[in-house]
C-alpha positions in Angstrom: 0.0 0.0 0.0 1.3 3.4 -1.0 1.4 6.3 1.5 -0.3 8.6 -1.0 -3.3 10.9 -0.8 -5.8 12.0 -3.4 -4.8 15.6 -2.7 -1.1 14.7 -3.6 -2.2 13.2 -6.9 -4.4 16.1 -7.8 -1.6 18.5 -7.0 0.7 16.5 -9.3 -1.5 15.7 -12.3 -4.8 17.5 -11.9 -8.4 16.7 -11.2 -9.8 13.2 -11.8 -12.1 12.9 -14.8 -14.6 10.8 -12.7 -15.0 8.7 -9.6 -16.5 5.2 -9.3 -16.7 3.8 -5.8 -13.3 4.1 -4.1 -11.6 4.6 -7.5 -10.6 7.9 -9.1 -9.9 7.9 -12.8 -7.3 10.3 -14.4 -5.7 10.8 -17.8 -2.3 9.1 -17.6 0.7 11.5 -17.9 2.8 8.7 -19.4 0.6 7.4 -22.2 -2.6 9.4 -22.2 -1.6 12.2 -24.7 0.3 10.2 -27.3 -1.8 7.1 -27.6 -5.2 8.6 -27.0 -5.8 6.6 -23.8 -8.1 8.4 -21.5 -9.0 7.6 -17.9 -6.6 4.6 -17.6 -4.7 5.9 -14.6 -6.6 4.7 -11.6 -6.1 5.6 -8.0 -7.8 3.3 -5.5 -8.2 5.1 -2.3 -8.8 2.0 -0.2 -5.8 0.0 -1.6 -3.5 3.0 -2.1 -3.0 1.8 -5.7 -2.0 4.2 -8.5 -1.6 2.4 -11.8 -2.3 2.9 -15.5 -3.8 -0.3 -17.0 -2.9 0.8 -20.5 0.9 1.3 -20.2 1.5 -0.2 -16.8 2.7 3.1 -15.4 2.6 3.2 -11.6 4.2 5.5 -9.1 5.2 5.5 -5.5 4.7 9.0 -4.1 7.0 10.5 -3.2 9.3 8.7 -5.7 11.9 6.5 -4.0 15.4 7.9 -3.7 18.2 6.1 -5.5 20.5 4.2 -3.2 
């Protein structure tokens, strides 16, 4: 489970396009513009999951520091 909040995601990539249950749907900053994918980046508030199911983009927030 990621230690991430909806507010942090909104500050980083903008408002979700819609919400369904505990899931918030966003345009993916990795694949959304070039490939026409919309709303594939999903944040599940209960699970702490942030993942794009089109390009497999996921993010720990804040990003881990290199060793």
